[in-house]
KOLMI-160369 format. One record per residue: residue in one letter; x, y, z of N, C-alpha, C in turn. Coordinates in nm, 3 decimals. Layout:
N
[r "a",[X,Y,Z],[X,Y,Z],[X,Y,Z]]
...
END
This chain:
115
[r "m",[-16.245,-3.228,-7.364],[-16.378,-3.220,-7.306],[-16.438,-3.361,-7.307]]
[r "s",[-16.491,-3.401,-7.196],[-16.553,-3.534,-7.188],[-16.699,-3.526,-7.228]]
[r "p",[-16.753,-3.635,-7.285],[-16.893,-3.635,-7.325],[-16.985,-3.618,-7.204]]
[r "s",[-17.088,-3.541,-7.221],[-17.189,-3.522,-7.117],[-17.318,-3.483,-7.186]]
[r "p",[-17.429,-3.490,-7.115],[-17.555,-3.450,-7.178],[-17.556,-3.303,-7.220]]
[r "e",[-17.481,-3.220,-7.147],[-17.482,-3.077,-7.174],[-17.390,-3.037,-7.290]]
[r "f",[-17.278,-3.107,-7.304],[-17.180,-3.074,-7.406],[-17.145,-3.200,-7.482]]
[r "v",[-17.169,-3.198,-7.612],[-17.145,-3.317,-7.694],[-17.046,-3.280,-7.804]]
[r "t",[-16.937,-3.354,-7.810],[-16.843,-3.334,-7.919],[-16.875,-3.433,-8.030]]
[r "g",[-16.857,-3.388,-8.152],[-16.882,-3.477,-8.265],[-16.793,-3.600,-8.260]]
[r "k",[-16.671,-3.585,-8.210],[-16.578,-3.696,-8.201],[-16.623,-3.801,-8.101]]
[r "s",[-16.709,-3.762,-8.006],[-16.751,-3.857,-7.902],[-16.870,-3.943,-7.944]]
[r "r",[-16.930,-3.913,-8.057],[-17.049,-3.986,-8.100],[-17.021,-4.069,-8.224]]
[r "e",[-17.067,-4.192,-8.221],[-17.047,-4.282,-8.335],[-17.145,-4.249,-8.447]]
[r "w",[-17.105,-4.284,-8.568],[-17.192,-4.273,-8.684],[-17.267,-4.405,-8.701]]
[r "q",[-17.391,-4.397,-8.745],[-17.472,-4.515,-8.775],[-17.500,-4.515,-8.925]]
[r "q",[-17.463,-4.623,-8.994],[-17.492,-4.634,-9.137],[-17.641,-4.666,-9.151]]
[r "m",[-17.713,-4.586,-9.227],[-17.857,-4.603,-9.241],[-17.891,-4.682,-9.368]]
[r "t",[-17.860,-4.624,-9.480],[-17.879,-4.687,-9.610],[-17.757,-4.652,-9.694]]
[r "e",[-17.752,-4.701,-9.816],[-17.640,-4.669,-9.904],[-17.628,-4.517,-9.918]]
[r "g",[-17.513,-4.464,-9.877],[-17.488,-4.321,-9.892],[-17.547,-4.232,-9.785]]
[r "v",[-17.605,-4.291,-9.680],[-17.666,-4.211,-9.573],[-17.619,-4.265,-9.437]]
[r "k",[-17.561,-4.174,-9.357],[-17.525,-4.212,-9.220],[-17.566,-4.098,-9.127]]
[r "r",[-17.594,-4.135,-9.000],[-17.638,-4.034,-8.905],[-17.557,-4.042,-8.777]]
[r "q",[-17.553,-3.928,-8.709],[-17.482,-3.915,-8.583],[-17.575,-3.843,-8.486]]
[r "i",[-17.614,-3.912,-8.380],[-17.702,-3.852,-8.281],[-17.618,-3.763,-8.191]]
[r "l",[-17.656,-3.637,-8.182],[-17.579,-3.541,-8.104],[-17.654,-3.513,-7.974]]
[r "a",[-17.668,-3.389,-7.936],[-17.733,-3.354,-7.809],[-17.880,-3.393,-7.812]]
[r "h",[-17.928,-3.441,-7.697],[-18.070,-3.473,-7.688],[-18.113,-3.484,-7.543]]
[r "g",[-18.241,-3.460,-7.525],[-18.310,-3.479,-7.398],[-18.448,-3.529,-7.433]]
[r "p",[-18.538,-3.543,-7.337],[-18.669,-3.600,-7.367],[-18.751,-3.520,-7.470]]
[r "d",[-18.732,-3.388,-7.472],[-18.817,-3.303,-7.555],[-18.751,-3.250,-7.682]]
[r "l",[-18.623,-3.279,-7.703],[-18.553,-3.222,-7.818],[-18.434,-3.310,-7.853]]
[r "m",[-18.407,-3.323,-7.983],[-18.294,-3.403,-8.030],[-18.233,-3.336,-8.152]]
[r "v",[-18.098,-3.339,-8.160],[-18.024,-3.287,-8.275],[-17.947,-3.404,-8.336]]
[r "v",[-17.960,-3.420,-8.468],[-17.897,-3.531,-8.539],[-17.829,-3.476,-8.665]]
[r "r",[-17.703,-3.516,-8.687],[-17.633,-3.480,-8.809],[-17.646,-3.597,-8.906]]
[r "v",[-17.683,-3.568,-9.031],[-17.701,-3.673,-9.131],[-17.616,-3.638,-9.253]]
[r "e",[-17.527,-3.731,-9.291],[-17.439,-3.712,-9.407],[-17.495,-3.792,-9.525]]
[r "f",[-17.494,-3.731,-9.643],[-17.542,-3.793,-9.766],[-17.434,-3.785,-9.873]]
[r "t",[-17.422,-3.890,-9.953],[-17.342,-3.881,-10.074],[-17.437,-3.845,-10.188]]
[r "k",[-17.383,-3.788,-10.293],[-17.464,-3.748,-10.408],[-17.550,-3.865,-10.456]]
[r "g",[-17.679,-3.839,-10.475],[-17.773,-3.939,-10.523],[-17.841,-4.019,-10.413]]
[r "a",[-17.791,-4.009,-10.290],[-17.852,-4.084,-10.180],[-17.990,-4.026,-10.147]]
[r "v",[-18.076,-4.114,-10.096],[-18.216,-4.078,-10.071],[-18.251,-4.098,-9.925]]
[r "g",[-18.313,-3.999,-9.868],[-18.383,-4.013,-9.740],[-18.527,-4.043,-9.778]]
[r "a",[-18.565,-4.170,-9.773],[-18.693,-4.217,-9.828],[-18.813,-4.146,-9.765]]
[r "l",[-18.920,-4.137,-9.842],[-19.044,-4.078,-9.794],[-19.091,-4.151,-9.670]]
[r "h",[-19.117,-4.077,-9.564],[-19.161,-4.134,-9.437],[-19.235,-4.028,-9.357]]
[r "h",[-19.293,-4.069,-9.247],[-19.355,-3.974,-9.154],[-19.343,-4.031,-9.013]]
[r "h",[-19.358,-3.944,-8.915],[-19.348,-3.983,-8.775],[-19.424,-3.880,-8.692]]
[r "p",[-19.454,-3.912,-8.567],[-19.532,-3.819,-8.485],[-19.451,-3.701,-8.432]]
[r "h",[-19.323,-3.696,-8.459],[-19.236,-3.588,-8.412],[-19.241,-3.471,-8.509]]
[r "r",[-19.227,-3.350,-8.458],[-19.208,-3.234,-8.544],[-19.059,-3.228,-8.576]]
[r "q",[-19.027,-3.191,-8.701],[-18.888,-3.192,-8.746],[-18.857,-3.063,-8.820]]
[r "a",[-18.747,-3.000,-8.781],[-18.692,-2.886,-8.855],[-18.553,-2.929,-8.901]]
[r "t",[-18.522,-2.907,-9.028],[-18.395,-2.951,-9.085],[-18.323,-2.832,-9.147]]
[r "y",[-18.194,-2.823,-9.117],[-18.106,-2.718,-9.167],[-18.005,-2.780,-9.263]]
[r "v",[-17.990,-2.721,-9.380],[-17.891,-2.769,-9.477],[-17.757,-2.704,-9.441]]
[r "a",[-17.667,-2.784,-9.385],[-17.536,-2.734,-9.344],[-17.436,-2.732,-9.460]]
[r "r",[-17.457,-2.824,-9.556],[-17.365,-2.836,-9.669],[-17.437,-2.908,-9.781]]
[r "g",[-17.411,-2.868,-9.905],[-17.466,-2.940,-10.020],[-17.596,-2.884,-10.072]]
[r "k",[-17.660,-2.964,-10.158],[-17.786,-2.926,-10.221],[-17.876,-3.048,-10.221]]
[r "f",[-18.003,-3.027,-10.185],[-18.100,-3.135,-10.171],[-18.232,-3.098,-10.237]]
[r "e",[-18.299,-3.199,-10.292],[-18.439,-3.182,-10.330],[-18.519,-3.236,-10.213]]
[r "a",[-18.597,-3.150,-10.150],[-18.678,-3.189,-10.034],[-18.824,-3.191,-10.074]]
[r "t",[-18.895,-3.289,-10.023],[-19.039,-3.299,-10.042],[-19.103,-3.303,-9.904]]
[r "v",[-19.198,-3.213,-9.882],[-19.271,-3.207,-9.756],[-19.419,-3.191,-9.789]]
[r "g",[-19.497,-3.290,-9.745],[-19.641,-3.283,-9.770],[-19.676,-3.270,-9.917]]
[r "g",[-19.598,-3.331,-10.004],[-19.625,-3.327,-10.148],[-19.566,-3.208,-10.221]]
[r "q",[-19.511,-3.111,-10.149],[-19.449,-2.994,-10.212],[-19.298,-3.016,-10.219]]
[r "k",[-19.238,-2.979,-10.334],[-19.095,-2.998,-10.354],[-19.024,-2.864,-10.361]]
[r "a",[-18.898,-2.865,-10.312],[-18.813,-2.747,-10.322],[-18.668,-2.794,-10.328]]
[r "t",[-18.585,-2.716,-10.396],[-18.442,-2.740,-10.397],[-18.381,-2.649,-10.291]]
[r "l",[-18.309,-2.712,-10.197],[-18.252,-2.639,-10.084],[-18.101,-2.649,-10.086]]
[r "s",[-18.034,-2.540,-10.049],[-17.888,-2.534,-10.044],[-17.844,-2.487,-9.906]]
[r "e",[-17.714,-2.484,-9.887],[-17.656,-2.444,-9.759],[-17.725,-2.320,-9.703]]
[r "g",[-17.767,-2.329,-9.577],[-17.833,-2.218,-9.510],[-17.985,-2.224,-9.516]]
[r "d",[-18.041,-2.312,-9.599],[-18.186,-2.326,-9.611],[-18.239,-2.427,-9.509]]
[r "t",[-18.370,-2.423,-9.487],[-18.433,-2.514,-9.392],[-18.565,-2.565,-9.446]]
[r "f",[-18.615,-2.672,-9.384],[-18.755,-2.712,-9.404],[-18.811,-2.760,-9.272]]
[r "f",[-18.944,-2.757,-9.263],[-19.016,-2.801,-9.143],[-19.120,-2.904,-9.184]]
[r "a",[-19.124,-3.014,-9.110],[-19.226,-3.116,-9.130],[-19.305,-3.130,-9.001]]
[r "a",[-19.432,-3.097,-9.006],[-19.519,-3.111,-8.889],[-19.539,-3.260,-8.860]]
[r "a",[-19.592,-3.290,-8.745],[-19.616,-3.428,-8.704],[-19.697,-3.501,-8.810]]
[r "d",[-19.650,-3.621,-8.845],[-19.716,-3.713,-8.938],[-19.728,-3.663,-9.082]]
[r "v",[-19.654,-3.559,-9.119],[-19.652,-3.512,-9.257],[-19.541,-3.587,-9.331]]
[r "p",[-19.573,-3.654,-9.442],[-19.471,-3.726,-9.518],[-19.364,-3.631,-9.573]]
[r "h",[-19.238,-3.675,-9.566],[-19.127,-3.594,-9.615],[-19.011,-3.683,-9.658]]
[r "s",[-18.927,-3.630,-9.747],[-18.812,-3.703,-9.799],[-18.711,-3.604,-9.854]]
[r "v",[-18.590,-3.656,-9.880],[-18.487,-3.575,-9.945],[-18.410,-3.662,-10.044]]
[r "v",[-18.355,-3.596,-10.145],[-18.260,-3.658,-10.237],[-18.139,-3.565,-10.241]]
[r "a",[-18.020,-3.622,-10.222],[-17.897,-3.542,-10.225],[-17.859,-3.516,-10.370]]
[r "l",[-17.862,-3.392,-10.411],[-17.822,-3.354,-10.547],[-17.670,-3.343,-10.557]]
[r "e",[-17.604,-3.335,-10.442],[-17.460,-3.339,-10.430],[-17.429,-3.387,-10.289]]
[r "d",[-17.303,-3.420,-10.261],[-17.268,-3.459,-10.124],[-17.313,-3.348,-10.030]]
[r "g",[-17.365,-3.387,-9.913],[-17.414,-3.284,-9.822],[-17.440,-3.334,-9.682]]
[r "t",[-17.473,-3.237,-9.597],[-17.500,-3.260,-9.456],[-17.627,-3.188,-9.415]]
[r "l",[-17.714,-3.260,-9.347],[-17.834,-3.201,-9.289],[-17.823,-3.208,-9.137]]
[r "i",[-17.875,-3.107,-9.070],[-17.888,-3.107,-8.925],[-18.037,-3.114,-8.895]]
[r "d",[-18.081,-3.230,-8.843],[-18.221,-3.251,-8.809],[-18.243,-3.222,-8.662]]
[r "t",[-18.351,-3.154,-8.632],[-18.394,-3.136,-8.494],[-18.534,-3.193,-8.482]]
[r "f",[-18.559,-3.264,-8.373],[-18.687,-3.330,-8.350],[-18.741,-3.292,-8.213]]
[r "t",[-18.872,-3.275,-8.207],[-18.939,-3.261,-8.080],[-19.068,-3.342,-8.085]]
[r "p",[-19.092,-3.429,-7.986],[-18.996,-3.468,-7.884],[-18.882,-3.549,-7.945]]
[r "a",[-18.788,-3.591,-7.861],[-18.674,-3.670,-7.908],[-18.721,-3.798,-7.974]]
[r "r",[-18.644,-3.847,-8.070],[-18.672,-3.973,-8.138],[-18.618,-4.089,-8.055]]
[r "e",[-18.700,-4.140,-7.966],[-18.659,-4.253,-7.882],[-18.620,-4.373,-7.968]]
[r "d",[-18.685,-4.388,-8.085],[-18.651,-4.499,-8.173],[-18.507,-4.490,-8.225]]
[r "f",[-18.450,-4.371,-8.232],[-18.311,-4.355,-8.273],[-18.215,-4.402,-8.164]]
[r "l",[-18.261,-4.401,-8.040],[-18.175,-4.436,-7.926],[-18.176,-4.586,-7.898]]
[r "t",[-18.268,-4.658,-7.960],[-18.278,-4.803,-7.942],[-18.182,-4.870,-8.039]]
[r "p",[-18.095,-4.960,-7.991],[-18.003,-5.027,-8.083],[-18.076,-5.097,-8.197]]
[r "r",[-18.020,-5.081,-8.316],[-18.079,-5.146,-8.434],[-18.032,-5.291,-8.440]]
[r "g",[-18.123,-5.379,-8.479],[-18.088,-5.519,-8.485],[-18.091,-5.575,-8.615]]
END
């Protein structure tokens, strides 16, 4: 299958190293929606941040301590969290794991090459 906007294979998308122990892979996206796979090694941190996009995150593998708007929860495979626009949020990987982030609208800043 060749890469296209409608069908995206994981093999067709490059990984971007973000910080120590965190890498992301931008998957399907359009102007109003984006799906991103994020891999964490145990102990890696998705630092506290906020953005104008709404974000729903699905824990595909592993265990994470998630903080959203000052509230903390331990999440495992099959769990989710939601961060409304401009609400501070972060994660800490309690074990190796994978998150699937969805954003609306799409994160145009993710599509701009990092320098």
